[in-house]
GUMAR-595141 format. One line per field, with one value per atom (N, C-alpha, C): residue number from 0; chain; atom name; x, y, z. Coordinates in nm, 4 decimals. Layout:
% residues N
num	[NUM; ...]
cadena	[A; ...]
atomo	[CA; ...]
u	[X; ...]
v	[Y; ...]
w	[Z; ...]
This chain:
% residues 153
num	[0; 0; 0; 1; 1; 1; 2; 2; 2; 3; 3; 3; 4; 4; 4; 5; 5; 5; 6; 6; 6; 7; 7; 7; 8; 8; 8; 9; 9; 9; 10; 10; 10; 11; 11; 11; 12; 12; 12; 13; 13; 13; 14; 14; 14; 15; 15; 15; 16; 16; 16; 17; 17; 17; 18; 18; 18; 19; 19; 19; 20; 20; 20; 21; 21; 21; 22; 22; 22; 23; 23; 23; 24; 24; 24; 25; 25; 25; 26; 26; 26; 27; 27; 27; 28; 28; 28; 29; 29; 29; 30; 30; 30; 31; 31; 31; 32; 32; 32; 33; 33; 33; 34; 34; 34; 35; 35; 35; 36; 36; 36; 37; 37; 37; 38; 38; 38; 39; 39; 39; 40; 40; 40; 41; 41; 41; 42; 42; 42; 43; 43; 43; 44; 44; 44; 45; 45; 45; 46; 46; 46; 47; 47; 47; 48; 48; 48; 49; 49; 49; 50; 50; 50; 51; 51; 51; 52; 52; 52; 53; 53; 53; 54; 54; 54; 55; 55; 55; 56; 56; 56; 57; 57; 57; 58; 58; 58; 59; 59; 59; 60; 60; 60; 61; 61; 61; 62; 62; 62; 63; 63; 63; 64; 64; 64; 65; 65; 65; 66; 66; 66; 67; 67; 67; 68; 68; 68; 69; 69; 69; 70; 70; 70; 71; 71; 71; 72; 72; 72; 73; 73; 73; 74; 74; 74; 75; 75; 75; 76; 76; 76; 77; 77; 77; 78; 78; 78; 79; 79; 79; 80; 80; 80; 81; 81; 81; 82; 82; 82; 83; 83; 83; 84; 84; 84; 85; 85; 85; 86; 86; 86; 87; 87; 87; 88; 88; 88; 89; 89; 89; 90; 90; 90; 91; 91; 91; 92; 92; 92; 93; 93; 93; 94; 94; 94; 95; 95; 95; 96; 96; 96; 97; 97; 97; 98; 98; 98; 99; 99; 99; 100; 100; 100; 101; 101; 101; 102; 102; 102; 103; 103; 103; 104; 104; 104; 105; 105; 105; 106; 106; 106; 107; 107; 107; 108; 108; 108; 109; 109; 109; 110; 110; 110; 111; 111; 111; 112; 112; 112; 113; 113; 113; 114; 114; 114; 115; 115; 115; 116; 116; 116; 117; 117; 117; 118; 118; 118; 119; 119; 119; 120; 120; 120; 121; 121; 121; 122; 122; 122; 123; 123; 123; 124; 124; 124; 125; 125; 125; 126; 126; 126; 127; 127; 127; 128; 128; 128; 129; 129; 129; 130; 130; 130; 131; 131; 131; 132; 132; 132; 133; 133; 133; 134; 134; 134; 135; 135; 135; 136; 136; 136; 137; 137; 137; 138; 138; 138; 139; 139; 139; 140; 140; 140; 141; 141; 141; 142; 142; 142; 143; 143; 143; 144; 144; 144; 145; 145; 145; 146; 146; 146; 147; 147; 147; 148; 148; 148; 149; 149; 149; 150; 150; 150; 151; 151; 151; 152; 152; 152]
cadena	[A; A; A; A; A; A; A; A; A; A; A; A; A; A; A; A; A; A; A; A; A; A; A; A; A; A; A; A; A; A; A; A; A; A; A; A; A; A; A; A; A; A; A; A; A; A; A; A; A; A; A; A; A; A; A; A; A; A; A; A; A; A; A; A; A; A; A; A; A; A; A; A; A; A; A; A; A; A; A; A; A; A; A; A; A; A; A; A; A; A; A; A; A; A; A; A; A; A; A; A; A; A; A; A; A; A; A; A; A; A; A; A; A; A; A; A; A; A; A; A; A; A; A; A; A; A; A; A; A; A; A; A; A; A; A; A; A; A; A; A; A; A; A; A; A; A; A; A; A; A; A; A; A; A; A; A; A; A; A; A; A; A; A; A; A; A; A; A; A; A; A; A; A; A; A; A; A; A; A; A; A; A; A; A; A; A; A; A; A; A; A; A; A; A; A; A; A; A; A; A; A; A; A; A; A; A; A; A; A; A; A; A; A; A; A; A; A; A; A; A; A; A; A; A; A; A; A; A; A; A; A; A; A; A; A; A; A; A; A; A; A; A; A; A; A; A; A; A; A; A; A; A; A; A; A; A; A; A; A; A; A; A; A; A; A; A; A; A; A; A; A; A; A; A; A; A; A; A; A; A; A; A; A; A; A; A; A; A; A; A; A; A; A; A; A; A; A; A; A; A; A; A; A; A; A; A; A; A; A; A; A; A; A; A; A; A; A; A; A; A; A; A; A; A; A; A; A; A; A; A; A; A; A; A; A; A; A; A; A; A; A; A; A; A; A; A; A; A; A; A; A; A; A; A; A; A; A; A; A; A; A; A; A; A; A; A; A; A; A; A; A; A; A; A; A; A; A; A; A; A; A; A; A; A; A; A; A; A; A; A; A; A; A; A; A; A; A; A; A; A; A; A; A; A; A; A; A; A; A; A; A; A; A; A; A; A; A; A; A; A; A; A; A; A; A; A; A; A; A; A; A; A; A; A; A; A; A; A; A; A; A; A; A; A; A; A; A; A; A; A; A; A; A; A; A; A; A; A; A]
atomo	[N; CA; C; N; CA; C; N; CA; C; N; CA; C; N; CA; C; N; CA; C; N; CA; C; N; CA; C; N; CA; C; N; CA; C; N; CA; C; N; CA; C; N; CA; C; N; CA; C; N; CA; C; N; CA; C; N; CA; C; N; CA; C; N; CA; C; N; CA; C; N; CA; C; N; CA; C; N; CA; C; N; CA; C; N; CA; C; N; CA; C; N; CA; C; N; CA; C; N; CA; C; N; CA; C; N; CA; C; N; CA; C; N; CA; C; N; CA; C; N; CA; C; N; CA; C; N; CA; C; N; CA; C; N; CA; C; N; CA; C; N; CA; C; N; CA; C; N; CA; C; N; CA; C; N; CA; C; N; CA; C; N; CA; C; N; CA; C; N; CA; C; N; CA; C; N; CA; C; N; CA; C; N; CA; C; N; CA; C; N; CA; C; N; CA; C; N; CA; C; N; CA; C; N; CA; C; N; CA; C; N; CA; C; N; CA; C; N; CA; C; N; CA; C; N; CA; C; N; CA; C; N; CA; C; N; CA; C; N; CA; C; N; CA; C; N; CA; C; N; CA; C; N; CA; C; N; CA; C; N; CA; C; N; CA; C; N; CA; C; N; CA; C; N; CA; C; N; CA; C; N; CA; C; N; CA; C; N; CA; C; N; CA; C; N; CA; C; N; CA; C; N; CA; C; N; CA; C; N; CA; C; N; CA; C; N; CA; C; N; CA; C; N; CA; C; N; CA; C; N; CA; C; N; CA; C; N; CA; C; N; CA; C; N; CA; C; N; CA; C; N; CA; C; N; CA; C; N; CA; C; N; CA; C; N; CA; C; N; CA; C; N; CA; C; N; CA; C; N; CA; C; N; CA; C; N; CA; C; N; CA; C; N; CA; C; N; CA; C; N; CA; C; N; CA; C; N; CA; C; N; CA; C; N; CA; C; N; CA; C; N; CA; C; N; CA; C; N; CA; C; N; CA; C; N; CA; C; N; CA; C; N; CA; C; N; CA; C; N; CA; C; N; CA; C; N; CA; C; N; CA; C; N; CA; C; N; CA; C; N; CA; C; N; CA; C; N; CA; C; N; CA; C; N; CA; C; N; CA; C; N; CA; C; N; CA; C; N; CA; C; N; CA; C; N; CA; C; N; CA; C; N; CA; C; N; CA; C; N; CA; C; N; CA; C; N; CA; C; N; CA; C; N; CA; C]
u	[-3.2594; -3.1931; -3.1911; -3.2309; -3.2241; -3.0899; -2.9888; -2.8521; -2.8354; -2.7936; -2.7661; -2.6149; -2.5632; -2.4188; -2.3475; -2.4207; -2.3584; -2.3338; -2.3952; -2.3848; -2.2704; -2.2127; -2.1128; -2.1810; -2.1059; -2.1566; -2.0855; -2.1650; -2.1151; -2.1584; -2.0692; -2.1015; -2.1278; -2.2405; -2.2735; -2.3031; -2.2326; -2.2611; -2.3294; -2.4308; -2.5026; -2.5284; -2.5453; -2.5910; -2.6470; -2.7406; -2.7992; -2.7874; -2.7833; -2.7722; -2.8590; -2.9028; -2.9859; -2.9511; -2.9397; -2.9141; -3.0479; -3.1114; -3.2515; -3.3320; -3.4531; -3.5328; -3.6782; -3.7180; -3.6484; -3.5387; -3.4542; -3.3438; -3.2556; -3.1360; -3.0392; -2.9942; -2.9812; -2.9453; -2.8388; -2.7673; -2.6675; -2.6793; -2.6304; -2.6307; -2.5008; -2.4712; -2.3514; -2.3726; -2.3192; -2.3128; -2.1707; -2.1136; -1.9809; -1.9980; -1.9624; -1.9737; -1.8360; -1.8282; -1.7014; -1.7182; -1.6206; -1.6183; -1.4761; -1.4272; -1.2967; -1.1831; -1.1826; -1.0752; -1.0895; -1.1971; -1.2210; -1.3371; -1.3331; -1.4422; -1.4882; -1.6173; -1.6758; -1.7656; -1.7573; -1.8400; -1.9383; -2.0637; -2.1705; -2.2267; -2.2356; -2.2914; -2.3664; -2.4493; -2.5270; -2.5899; -2.6681; -2.7218; -2.8618; -2.9473; -3.0764; -3.0933; -3.1452; -3.1556; -3.2573; -3.3734; -3.4803; -3.5329; -3.5003; -3.5329; -3.5445; -3.5545; -3.5583; -3.4508; -3.4197; -3.3209; -3.3647; -3.4920; -3.5391; -3.5266; -3.5554; -3.5393; -3.3930; -3.3019; -3.1595; -3.1125; -3.1636; -3.1301; -3.1768; -3.2990; -3.3527; -3.2739; -3.2454; -3.1730; -3.0325; -2.9682; -2.8353; -2.8420; -2.9419; -2.9575; -2.9916; -3.0873; -3.1289; -3.0116; -2.9386; -2.8277; -2.7147; -2.6943; -2.5953; -2.6327; -2.7591; -2.8053; -2.8064; -2.8410; -2.8424; -2.7016; -2.6006; -2.4616; -2.4099; -2.4805; -2.4382; -2.4616; -2.3644; -2.3720; -2.4385; -2.4583; -2.5239; -2.5961; -2.6795; -2.7528; -2.6528; -2.6727; -2.5768; -2.6468; -2.5727; -2.6061; -2.5500; -2.6273; -2.5842; -2.5995; -2.4908; -2.4945; -2.4967; -2.6116; -2.6291; -2.6279; -2.5487; -2.5338; -2.5823; -2.6754; -2.7322; -2.7571; -2.7458; -2.7800; -2.9250; -3.0004; -3.1385; -3.2363; -3.2912; -3.3951; -3.5135; -3.5464; -3.6571; -3.6435; -3.5251; -3.5030; -3.4875; -3.4049; -3.3768; -3.5031; -3.5749; -3.6938; -3.8053; -3.8124; -3.9160; -3.9058; -3.7842; -3.7649; -3.7526; -3.6702; -3.6478; -3.7728; -3.8548; -3.9775; -4.1003; -4.0782; -4.1874; -4.2854; -4.2500; -4.3423; -4.3849; -4.2895; -4.3170; -4.4257; -4.4289; -4.5295; -4.6677; -4.6721; -4.7977; -4.8457; -4.7524; -4.7900; -4.8509; -4.7904; -4.8408; -4.9808; -4.9986; -5.1305; -5.2365; -5.1940; -5.2868; -5.2954; -5.2526; -5.2604; -5.1660; -5.0443; -4.9413; -4.9883; -5.0534; -5.0949; -5.0271; -4.9951; -4.9341; -5.0407; -4.9986; -5.0939; -5.1956; -5.1607; -5.2573; -5.3285; -5.3289; -5.4050; -5.3545; -5.2360; -5.1782; -5.1027; -5.0985; -5.0244; -4.8755; -4.8119; -4.6678; -4.5952; -4.5005; -4.4206; -4.3151; -4.2781; -4.1722; -4.2093; -4.3370; -4.3848; -4.3027; -4.2713; -4.1998; -4.0620; -3.9965; -3.8652; -3.8796; -3.9810; -4.0037; -4.0314; -4.1097; -4.1401; -4.0144; -3.9294; -3.8044; -3.7134; -3.7059; -3.6234; -3.6777; -3.8076; -3.8692; -3.8349; -3.8379; -3.8019; -3.6561; -3.5677; -3.4256; -3.4010; -3.4723; -3.4529; -3.5177; -3.6056; -3.6602; -3.5681; -3.4799; -3.3823; -3.2558; -3.2021; -3.0839; -3.1290; -3.0439; -3.0689; -3.0072; -3.0902; -3.0401; -3.0691; -2.9647; -2.9781; -2.9454; -3.0423; -3.0252; -2.9618; -2.8630; -2.7941; -2.7987; -2.8451; -2.8509; -2.7191; -2.6591; -2.5378; -2.5675; -2.4911; -2.5074; -2.4401; -2.5150; -2.4622; -2.3677; -2.2726; -2.1787; -2.1072; -2.0691; -2.0019; -1.8656; -1.8295; -1.6962; -1.6874; -1.7958; -1.7969; -1.7335; -1.6153; -1.5367; -1.6096; -1.6700; -1.7356; -1.8650; -1.9370; -2.0564; -2.0164; -1.9092; -1.8616; -1.8144; -1.7503; -1.7055; -1.8258; -1.9280; -2.0505; -2.1122; -2.1194; -2.1761; -2.0957; -1.9642; -1.8766; -1.8958; -1.9045; -1.9219; -2.0601; -2.1635; -2.2984; -2.3028; -2.2389; -2.2346; -2.1513; -2.0464; -1.9616; -2.0416; -2.1290; -2.2157; -2.2982; -2.3533; -2.4322; -2.3441; -2.2276; -2.1351; -2.0930; -2.0565; -2.0107; -2.1217; -2.2414; -2.3505; -2.4138; -2.4098; -2.4667; -2.3829; -2.2558; -2.1657; -2.1620; -2.2400; -2.2382; -2.3405]
v	[4.6335; 4.6746; 4.8269; 4.8811; 5.0250; 5.0530; 5.0815; 5.0934; 5.2157; 5.1939; 5.3014; 5.3166; 5.4287; 5.4497; 5.4519; 5.4727; 5.4776; 5.3382; 5.2382; 5.1019; 5.0263; 4.9325; 4.8426; 4.7518; 4.7143; 4.6165; 4.4844; 4.3826; 4.2489; 4.1558; 4.0677; 3.9667; 3.8362; 3.7721; 3.6441; 3.5419; 3.4301; 3.3148; 3.2102; 3.1439; 3.0431; 2.9182; 2.8070; 2.6850; 2.5896; 2.5092; 2.4055; 2.2733; 2.1653; 2.0315; 1.9357; 1.8307; 1.7311; 1.5939; 1.4967; 1.3591; 1.2863; 1.2765; 1.2374; 1.3643; 1.3650; 1.4878; 1.4491; 1.4306; 1.4717; 1.3740; 1.4274; 1.3495; 1.4380; 1.3920; 1.4706; 1.5880; 1.7053; 1.8247; 1.9089; 1.9827; 2.0762; 2.2077; 2.3126; 2.4439; 2.5160; 2.6161; 2.6964; 2.8371; 2.9335; 3.0720; 3.1210; 3.1845; 3.2455; 3.3954; 3.4700; 3.6148; 3.6741; 3.7728; 3.8395; 3.9900; 4.0506; 4.1957; 4.2388; 4.3359; 4.3961; 4.2960; 4.1957; 4.0983; 3.9883; 3.9908; 3.8888; 3.7995; 3.6752; 3.5818; 3.5162; 3.4889; 3.4153; 3.3085; 3.1877; 3.0782; 3.0369; 3.0209; 2.9742; 2.8492; 2.7402; 2.6180; 2.5397; 2.4460; 2.3677; 2.2468; 2.1747; 2.0446; 2.0275; 1.9588; 1.9126; 1.7676; 1.6887; 1.5443; 1.5083; 1.5716; 1.5389; 1.6702; 1.6937; 1.8228; 1.8081; 1.9216; 1.9212; 2.0156; 2.0002; 2.0859; 2.2330; 2.2605; 2.3995; 2.4613; 2.3839; 2.4358; 2.4698; 2.3867; 2.4115; 2.5351; 2.5541; 2.6750; 2.7996; 2.7959; 2.9094; 2.9323; 2.8242; 2.8367; 2.8929; 2.8567; 2.9114; 3.0635; 3.1136; 3.2585; 3.3239; 3.2659; 3.3212; 3.3282; 3.2178; 3.2153; 3.3093; 3.3230; 3.4190; 3.5610; 3.5965; 3.7317; 3.7527; 3.6501; 3.6616; 3.6790; 3.6365; 3.6488; 3.7922; 3.8776; 4.0183; 4.0887; 4.1656; 4.2309; 4.3687; 4.4208; 4.5504; 4.5520; 4.6521; 4.6670; 4.6869; 4.6154; 4.6186; 4.6188; 4.6622; 4.6316; 4.4924; 4.4055; 4.2682; 4.2292; 4.1813; 4.1158; 3.9674; 3.9051; 3.7652; 3.6794; 3.5740; 3.4840; 3.3448; 3.2923; 3.1604; 3.0899; 2.9571; 2.8818; 2.8319; 2.8759; 2.8327; 2.9259; 2.8784; 2.9561; 2.9800; 2.8803; 2.8886; 3.0130; 3.0355; 3.1492; 3.2805; 3.2809; 3.4041; 3.4559; 3.3669; 3.4098; 3.4597; 3.4086; 3.4555; 3.6067; 3.6592; 3.8034; 3.8741; 3.8214; 3.8879; 3.8930; 3.7907; 3.7869; 3.8283; 3.8626; 3.9135; 3.8073; 3.6797; 3.5744; 3.5927; 3.6276; 3.6365; 3.7394; 3.8476; 3.9512; 3.9047; 3.8231; 3.7598; 3.6607; 3.5832; 3.4869; 3.5594; 3.6710; 3.7478; 3.7997; 3.8583; 3.9101; 3.8000; 3.6783; 3.5647; 3.4851; 3.5452; 3.4755; 3.3571; 3.3736; 3.2697; 3.1482; 3.1783; 3.0742; 3.1015; 2.9930; 3.0048; 3.0417; 3.0642; 3.1010; 2.9896; 2.8649; 2.7554; 2.7234; 2.8220; 2.8190; 2.7205; 2.6633; 2.5742; 2.6572; 2.6066; 2.6775; 2.6765; 2.7910; 2.8026; 2.7144; 2.6373; 2.5534; 2.6395; 2.5997; 2.6681; 2.8107; 2.8329; 2.9689; 3.0342; 2.9603; 3.0218; 3.0699; 2.9962; 3.0400; 3.1605; 3.1588; 3.2734; 3.3999; 3.3871; 3.5039; 3.5570; 3.4650; 3.5076; 3.5751; 3.5177; 3.5770; 3.7134; 3.7256; 3.8533; 3.9605; 3.9233; 4.0162; 4.0606; 3.9666; 3.9995; 4.0872; 4.0601; 4.1404; 4.2779; 4.2954; 4.4300; 4.5129; 4.4454; 4.5151; 4.5480; 4.4489; 4.4675; 4.5009; 4.5711; 4.5961; 4.4804; 4.3845; 4.2621; 4.2614; 4.2359; 4.2178; 4.0724; 4.0005; 3.8585; 3.8404; 3.7517; 3.7195; 3.5683; 3.5246; 3.3814; 3.3393; 3.2341; 3.1775; 3.0352; 2.9898; 2.8534; 2.7583; 2.6621; 2.5667; 2.4667; 2.4188; 2.3152; 2.3562; 2.4831; 2.5364; 2.5915; 2.7049; 2.7616; 2.8618; 2.8784; 2.9782; 2.9207; 2.9689; 2.9127; 2.9153; 3.0285; 3.0376; 2.9569; 2.9491; 2.8645; 2.7178; 2.6770; 2.5398; 2.5108; 2.6085; 2.5910; 2.5762; 2.6592; 2.6472; 2.5087; 2.4620; 2.3303; 2.2221; 2.2316; 2.1341; 2.1333; 2.2507; 2.2603; 2.2085; 2.2416; 2.1933; 2.0405; 1.9831; 1.8362; 1.7734; 1.8423; 1.7933; 1.7889; 1.8871; 1.8866; 1.7586; 1.7178; 1.5937; 1.4737; 1.4715; 1.3595; 1.3466; 1.4574; 1.4576; 1.4080; 1.4635; 1.4311; 1.2952; 1.2514; 1.1208; 1.0068; 1.0339; 0.9310; 0.9279; 1.0130; 1.0178; 0.9225]
w	[5.7442; 5.8665; 5.8701; 5.9802; 6.0026; 6.0686; 5.9861; 6.0344; 6.1237; 6.2452; 6.3393; 6.3470; 6.2962; 6.2859; 6.4202; 6.5296; 6.6612; 6.7187; 6.6595; 6.7110; 6.6449; 6.7196; 6.6633; 6.5610; 6.4580; 6.3621; 6.3875; 6.4180; 6.4468; 6.3344; 6.2944; 6.1939; 6.2680; 6.2363; 6.2990; 6.1896; 6.1951; 6.1093; 6.1959; 6.1415; 6.2190; 6.1357; 6.2056; 6.1398; 6.2444; 6.1996; 6.2822; 6.2093; 6.2849; 6.2262; 6.3064; 6.2398; 6.3059; 6.2511; 6.3405; 6.3005; 6.3063; 6.1899; 6.1844; 6.1972; 6.1529; 6.1610; 6.1875; 6.3138; 6.4361; 6.4776; 6.5656; 6.6186; 6.7038; 6.7303; 6.8065; 6.7219; 6.7853; 6.7087; 6.7757; 6.6932; 6.7419; 6.6677; 6.7294; 6.6644; 6.6964; 6.6130; 6.6348; 6.5800; 6.6523; 6.6047; 6.6285; 6.5275; 6.5397; 6.5234; 6.6273; 6.6281; 6.6026; 6.5140; 6.4829; 6.4964; 6.5676; 6.5822; 6.6144; 6.5404; 6.5707; 6.5791; 6.4940; 6.4937; 6.5978; 6.6752; 6.7773; 6.7340; 6.7757; 6.7476; 6.8766; 6.8821; 6.9936; 6.9331; 6.9854; 6.9370; 7.0450; 7.0045; 7.0923; 7.0274; 7.1047; 7.0460; 7.1526; 7.1054; 7.1996; 7.1341; 7.2140; 7.1746; 7.2314; 7.1579; 7.2090; 7.1687; 7.2618; 7.2404; 7.1322; 7.1350; 7.0397; 6.9812; 6.8556; 6.7956; 6.6444; 6.5754; 6.4291; 6.3753; 6.2492; 6.1850; 6.1919; 6.1632; 6.1653; 6.3041; 6.4079; 6.5447; 6.5716; 6.5245; 6.5470; 6.4703; 6.3489; 6.2717; 6.3467; 6.3975; 6.4737; 6.6023; 6.6731; 6.7995; 6.7785; 6.6699; 6.6406; 6.6289; 6.5584; 6.5416; 6.6753; 6.7468; 6.8761; 6.9731; 6.9872; 7.0831; 7.0398; 6.9093; 6.8609; 6.8995; 6.8796; 6.9143; 7.0658; 7.1411; 7.2875; 7.3439; 7.2707; 7.3174; 7.3086; 7.2362; 7.2246; 7.3576; 7.3999; 7.5306; 7.5252; 7.4063; 7.3895; 7.2549; 7.2353; 7.1100; 6.9964; 6.8846; 6.7740; 6.6390; 6.5381; 6.3999; 6.3750; 6.3144; 6.2934; 6.1472; 6.0897; 5.9589; 5.9892; 5.9693; 6.0048; 5.8792; 5.8809; 5.7665; 5.8053; 5.7258; 5.7518; 5.6193; 5.6203; 5.4999; 5.5050; 5.6041; 5.6216; 5.5500; 5.4399; 5.3697; 5.4622; 5.5435; 5.6395; 5.7271; 5.7813; 5.8710; 5.7960; 5.6926; 5.6187; 5.5486; 5.4811; 5.4068; 5.4967; 5.6186; 5.7111; 5.7303; 5.7293; 5.7448; 5.6103; 5.5198; 5.3915; 5.3043; 5.3127; 5.2322; 5.3127; 5.4409; 5.5242; 5.5724; 5.5613; 5.6048; 5.7495; 5.8346; 5.9778; 6.0078; 5.9313; 5.9562; 5.9107; 5.8054; 5.7634; 5.8676; 5.9240; 6.0284; 6.1484; 6.1856; 6.2998; 6.2687; 6.1505; 6.1096; 6.1099; 6.0767; 6.0676; 6.1978; 6.3085; 6.4365; 6.4448; 6.3905; 6.3868; 6.3074; 6.1951; 6.1005; 5.9671; 5.8954; 5.7633; 5.6618; 5.5382; 5.4325; 5.4075; 5.4397; 5.4243; 5.5564; 5.6476; 5.7730; 5.8782; 5.8566; 5.9561; 6.0597; 6.1843; 6.2878; 6.2543; 6.2698; 6.2461; 6.3476; 6.2996; 6.3891; 6.4579; 6.5765; 6.6536; 6.6922; 6.7218; 6.7529; 6.8631; 6.9698; 7.0825; 7.0396; 6.9476; 6.8982; 6.8057; 6.7198; 6.6317; 6.7132; 6.8190; 6.9030; 6.9707; 7.0182; 7.0813; 6.9793; 6.8598; 6.7541; 6.7126; 6.7033; 6.6681; 6.7717; 6.8976; 7.0044; 6.9906; 6.9637; 6.9480; 6.8248; 6.7156; 6.5942; 6.6057; 6.7023; 6.7226; 6.8125; 6.8860; 6.9693; 6.8893; 6.8218; 6.7376; 6.5950; 6.5221; 6.3795; 6.3018; 6.2626; 6.2006; 6.0509; 5.9737; 5.8290; 5.7993; 5.7433; 5.7132; 5.5763; 5.5698; 5.4445; 5.4252; 5.3097; 5.2788; 5.2158; 5.2693; 5.2112; 5.1664; 5.0700; 5.0214; 5.1199; 5.1685; 5.2645; 5.1990; 5.2754; 5.2304; 5.1017; 5.0964; 4.9777; 5.0180; 4.9626; 4.9820; 5.0978; 5.1743; 5.2801; 5.4077; 5.4407; 5.5503; 5.6844; 5.7194; 5.8499; 5.8543; 5.7432; 5.7391; 5.7578; 5.6919; 5.7054; 5.8477; 5.9109; 6.0483; 6.1423; 6.1232; 6.2037; 6.1880; 6.0650; 6.0374; 6.1103; 6.1034; 6.1677; 6.3192; 6.3791; 6.5245; 6.5656; 6.4890; 6.5197; 6.5141; 6.4129; 6.4007; 6.5126; 6.5539; 6.6628; 6.7935; 6.8149; 6.9341; 6.9389; 6.8242; 6.8173; 6.8515; 6.7905; 6.8107; 6.9568; 7.0181; 7.1576; 7.2498; 7.2346; 7.3271; 7.2985; 7.1753; 7.1409; 7.1954; 7.2208; 7.2733; 7.4256; 7.4903; 7.6382; 7.6963]
């Protein structure tokens, strides 16, 4: 993250969930700044866990009203490693192909996330899922609740 001292620093926790993979999915992002919290969540009828993890991050970043420094916390190795290990830049160099020459899944979401991370200064932090992290657990609970609510309609 290229920290810009003039920008607000927002903390975002995210999680995605899927009932079956593919199946019904939910996502959640909790944004924290200056003692205030905002929750963004949603549902897709037929999706995958990885799509929900990506969508949680995307929707969290889209909820920001101005350019920010962001400390983003996710339990998704798929999402965090794409940036921390530079996978995404290799995919771009390879025409959105993985190291084994397969097309990267969820390209449209990765492109949207890449655009958002080029606007905001985002630092990705990996957290252990289903552990002692209160906000990660809350995100997980809300994402699962989205599935429950919409599956019963």
